[in-house]
C-alpha positions in Angstrom: 0.2 0.1 0.0 0.7 3.6 -0.1 3.9 4.4 2.9 2.0 7.1 4.8 -1.2 4.4 4.9 -0.6 2.3 7.9 -0.1 5.2 10.4 -4.3 6.3 9.1 -5.3 2.8 8.8 -4.0 1.3 12.0 -5.1 2.5 15.3 -2.5 2.1 18.1 -4.3 -0.7 19.5 -5.0 -2.6 16.1 -1.5 -2.4 15.5 -0.6 -3.9 18.7 -3.8 -6.5 18.0 -2.2 -7.1 14.4 1.4 -8.0 16.4 -0.3 -10.1 18.6 -1.4 -12.3 15.5 1.2 -12.9 13.8 5.3 -12.1 13.0 4.4 -8.9 10.9 7.4 -7.9 8.5 8.6 -4.6 9.2 8.6 -1.5 6.7 5.8 -1.5 4.0 5.9 -2.8 0.8 5.0 0.0 -1.8 6.4 -1.5 -4.9 6.9 -5.6 -6.1 9.8 -5.0 -8.4 11.8 -3.9 -5.4 14.7 -6.7 -4.3 13.1 -5.9 -0.3 9.9 -6.7 -1.6 11.3 -10.0 -3.1 12.5 -10.9 0.3 9.6 -10.2 2.0 7.1 -12.0 -0.2 9.0 -15.1 0.0 8.6 -15.5 3.6 4.7 -14.1 3.6 1.4 -16.3 4.4 -0.9 -12.9 4.5 -0.3 -9.5 2.4 -3.0 -6.5 3.8 -3.5 -4.3 0.8 -4.3 -0.7 0.6 -4.5 2.1 -1.8 -2.1 2.2 -5.0 -1.1 -1.6 -4.1 0.4 -2.3 -7.0 -0.7 -5.4 -9.3 -0.3 -9.1 -7.8 0.2 -10.8 -11.1 1.7 -13.9 -12.0 5.0 -12.3 -11.6 4.6 -11.7 -7.6 2.8 -14.9 -6.9 6.2 -16.7 -8.0 8.2 -14.9 -5.7 5.3 -15.5 -2.9 5.0 -19.4 -2.6 3.1 -19.8 0.9 0.7 -16.9 0.2 -2.6 -17.8 0.6 -4.5 -14.7 1.5 -4.8 -11.2 0.7 -7.0 -8.9 3.1 -8.2 -5.8 1.5 -7.9 -2.4 3.7 -10.0 -0.3 1.5 -13.0 -1.3 -0.6 -12.6 -2.6 -4.2 -10.1 -5.1 -5.2 -10.2 -4.7 -8.8 -7.2 -2.2 -9.2 -4.7 -4.8 -8.2 -6.2 -8.4 -7.9 -6.1 -10.8 -11.1 -8.1 -13.6 -11.8 -4.5 -15.8 -11.2 -4.8 -15.0 -7.3 -8.2 -17.0 -7.2 -6.9 -19.9 -9.6 -3.5 -20.0 -7.0 -6.1 -20.5 -4.1 -6.1 -17.8 -2.8 -8.7 -16.1 -0.3 -9.4 -12.4 -1.1 -11.3 -9.9 1.3 -12.3 -6.3 1.4 -12.9 -3.5 3.9 -16.1 -2.5 1.7 -18.6 -2.8 4.5 -16.2 -0.3 7.0 -16.0 1.9 3.2 -19.7 2.0 2.8 -20.7 3.3 6.1 -19.6 7.1 5.5 -20.6 7.1 2.1 -24.2 6.0 3.6 -23.7 8.5 6.0 -23.6 11.4 3.4 -25.6 9.9 1.4 -28.6 9.8 3.8 -27.6 14.2 4.9 -27.8 14.8 1.0 -31.5 13.1 1.1 -32.5 15.1 3.8 -31.0 18.1 2.7 -32.5 17.7 -0.5 -35.9 17.2 1.0 -35.7 20.4 2.9 -34.5 22.3 -0.8 -31.4 23.4 1.5 -29.5 24.3 -1.9 -31.6 26.7 -3.5 -32.6 28.0 -0.3 -29.1 28.4 1.4 -28.2 30.3 -1.9 -30.8 32.8 -2.2 -30.4 33.8 1.5 -27.1 34.0 0.9 -27.4 36.2 -1.5 -30.6 38.2 -0.7 -29.5 38.6 3.2 -33.3 39.1 4.4 -36.1 37.0 6.1 -37.2 34.7 3.6 -41.2 33.9 3.5 -40.3 29.8 3.1 -44.4 28.8 4.0 -45.2 30.9 0.7 -42.2 30.0 -1.8 -41.5 26.8 -0.8 -44.7 24.9 0.5 -43.4 21.6 -1.2 -40.1 21.0 1.0 -39.9 18.9 3.8 -39.2 14.8 4.3 -42.6 13.5 5.4 -43.9 10.8 2.9 -41.1 12.2 0.5 -40.8 8.9 -2.2 -36.5 8.5 -2.2 -35.3 6.2 -5.2 -32.2 3.7 -4.7 -30.4 2.6 -7.9 -28.3 -0.3 -7.0 -28.5 -2.3 -3.9 -24.9 -2.6 -3.3 -23.3 -2.7 0.0 -23.6 0.9 -0.1 -27.0 1.0 -1.2 -28.3 -1.7 1.7 -26.6 0.8 4.3 -28.2 3.7 3.0 -32.2 2.1 2.9 -31.2 0.6 6.6 -30.4 4.3 7.4 -33.4 5.9 5.9 -35.9 3.2 8.1 -36.3 5.2 10.8 -37.4 8.5 8.5 -41.3 8.8 7.0 -40.0 8.1 3.6 -41.0 6.3 0.9 -38.6 3.9 -0.7 -38.4 2.2 -3.8 -35.4 0.6 -5.1 -34.3 -1.0 -8.6 -31.4 -3.3 -9.0 -31.9 -6.3 -12.2 -30.1 -8.8 -9.1 -32.7 -7.7 -6.6 -36.4 -9.9 -6.0 -39.6 -7.8 -4.8 -39.0 -10.4 -1.4 -35.7 -9.4 -0.6 -36.6 -5.6 -1.5 -39.3 -5.9 0.4 -36.6 -7.2 3.8 -34.3 -4.2 3.1 -37.6 -1.8 3.8 -38.1 -0.6 -0.1 -40.1 -1.4 -2.7 -38.5 -3.0 -6.1 -39.4 -1.1 -9.4 -38.3 -0.6 -12.7 -35.8 2.0 -13.5 -37.9 4.1 -15.3 -40.8 4.0 -12.8 -38.6 5.0 -10.1 -37.5 7.9 -11.7 -40.6 8.9 -12.8 -42.0 8.9 -9.8 -39.0 10.0 -7.1 -38.2 13.5 -5.7 -35.0 12.4 -4.5 -32.8 9.5 -6.4 -29.3 8.1 -5.1 -27.1 6.3 -7.1 -25.4 3.3 -5.9 -24.6 0.9 -8.8 -20.9 -0.6 -9.3 -19.1 1.1 -13.0 -19.6 -2.1 -15.3 -20.4 -1.8 -19.3 -23.5 -2.8 -18.6 -24.1 0.5 -16.0 -22.2 3.1 -17.9 -24.6 5.5 -18.8 -27.6 4.0 -17.1 -28.8 7.2 -17.0 -29.1 8.6 -20.6 -30.3 11.7 -21.7 -34.0 10.2 -22.0 -33.8 8.6 -18.1 -32.3 11.8 -16.9 -35.5 13.7 -18.5 -37.7 11.4 -16.6 -36.8 13.0 -13.4 -39.3 15.0 -12.4 -39.3 19.0 -12.3 -37.5 20.2 -9.1 -36.5 16.4 -8.3 -32.7 16.1 -6.7 -30.1 13.4 -8.3 -27.5 12.1 -5.7 -24.3 10.6 -7.3 -21.8 9.0 -4.8 -20.8 6.2 -6.7 -19.2 6.5 -10.3 -19.5 9.5 -12.8 -19.4 6.8 -15.6 -23.3 5.9 -14.7 -24.4 8.9 -16.1 -24.4 11.1 -19.4 -22.7 14.0 -18.0 -23.3 16.0 -20.7 -26.7 15.6 -20.7 -27.0 16.0 -16.9 -25.0 19.6 -17.1 -27.5 20.6 -19.5 -30.7 19.9 -17.0 -28.6 21.3 -14.6 -28.0 24.5 -16.1 -31.4 25.1 -17.2 -32.4 24.4 -13.7 -34.8 22.0 -14.2 -33.6 19.8 -11.6 -31.4 19.7 -8.3 -28.2 17.5 -8.1 -25.5 16.4 -5.1 -22.4 15.2 -7.2 -19.3 13.8 -5.2 -18.2 12.4 -8.5 -17.9 13.8 -11.8 -16.8 13.5 -15.6 -13.8 14.5 -15.4 -13.0 13.5 -11.7 -12.0 17.3 -11.3 -13.9 19.7 -13.6 -12.6 22.5 -15.7 -12.2 25.8 -14.1 -15.1 27.0 -16.5 -17.6 24.4 -15.5 -20.6 26.1 -14.5 -21.4 23.5 -11.8 -19.4 25.4 -9.4 -21.3 27.9 -9.3 -25.1 26.7 -10.1 -27.7 27.1 -7.0 -28.8 24.1 -7.4 -26.1 22.6 -7.5 -23.6 20.9 -4.1 -20.3 19.9 -6.1 -17.9 17.9 -3.6 -14.4 16.6 -4.3 -15.0 12.9 -4.0 -15.3 13.0 -0.2 -18.4 10.9 0.2 -15.8 7.7 1.0 -13.6 6.9 3.7 -11.4 10.2 4.8 -9.3 11.4 8.0 -10.1 9.5 11.0 -12.7 7.0 9.3 -9.7 5.3 7.7 -9.5 3.5 11.2 -12.7 1.5 10.3 -11.2 0.0 7.7 -8.2 -0.7 9.0 -9.6 -2.5 11.9 -11.9 -4.2 9.5 -8.7 -5.9 8.3 -7.5 -6.9 11.8 -10.6 -8.3 12.1 -10.3 -10.6 9.0 -6.6 -11.3 10.6 -7.8 -12.6 13.6 -10.7 -14.7 12.5 -7.8 -16.3 10.1 -5.5 -16.9 12.8 -8.3 -18.5 15.0 -9.3 -20.5 12.1 -12.6 -19.2 11.8 -14.6 -17.9 8.4 -13.6 -14.8 7.4 -16.2 -12.3 7.0 -15.9 -10.3 3.7 -14.5 -13.0 0.7 -14.5 -12.0 -2.7 -15.2 -14.0 -5.2 -14.1 -13.9 -8.9 -18.0 -14.0 -9.6 -18.2 -10.7 -7.6 -16.2 -8.8 -9.9 -18.3 -8.6 -12.7 -20.9 -6.6 -10.5 -18.9 -4.5 -7.6 -17.6 -1.6 -8.1 
């Protein structure tokens, strides 16, 4: 992983727990081509990986004859774990559940703020600097019985639905792999995607970026969103036709909370920075700051299960790669 990560991922208590469970190699591997990495790889049974881990391919595995387990102290393993790892019989886990928590919390806050009309009202209040007649000018704001749409029953999507339960909201969900009974168990109603977009005043995206989901929300589907509705995207920008979305936002027809964009950092001249109906953030919904210790704790928890001969909790299979972020 990146050399600065261990100090951020592992609290003093989790570092001590890790040292009590295994013989921990000193230092941090950042480049598998490093001669020191070759020496260490020849001795390890377990790799704990994190952001910026190099690809673990045939050449790496050839130098790691004892390696049996990869514990990823972050979310997606797609960037560094290759199919050969499973072909070699390795077990791979992820801390995606721990990373889902802050994203779900951010999404819940965005949904509730959208329902109260906060972005536009805050912008108007800052501009006019006087008392506003909220009852007369915004008769439809509020979060009582509002219909919320969730696209994707992923780890994050499911956690969002769980966090929405205490609120007086009706939740609809679209996921091609989710049946009606399972949706009901999650506290939601399974509906086709077009119906969800037509019916819901706030829609939040939690699907993975795959070939099938690219531009899932194309120009036609963005046009289905009701006037004044809000689109929240904390997933991947590739799921949305970003040009079509930008045009709708500039026209003021809909609102958006966007934590991901295309490109990742918009050009300085992009109108989205200044629009009153857009809350634009720089990919901050996921684990940051003190939230990183959740990722490290998740990996150490898996290490403890492994050392005690118990089943691991968040195992990733090759089949999962087709539909995870």
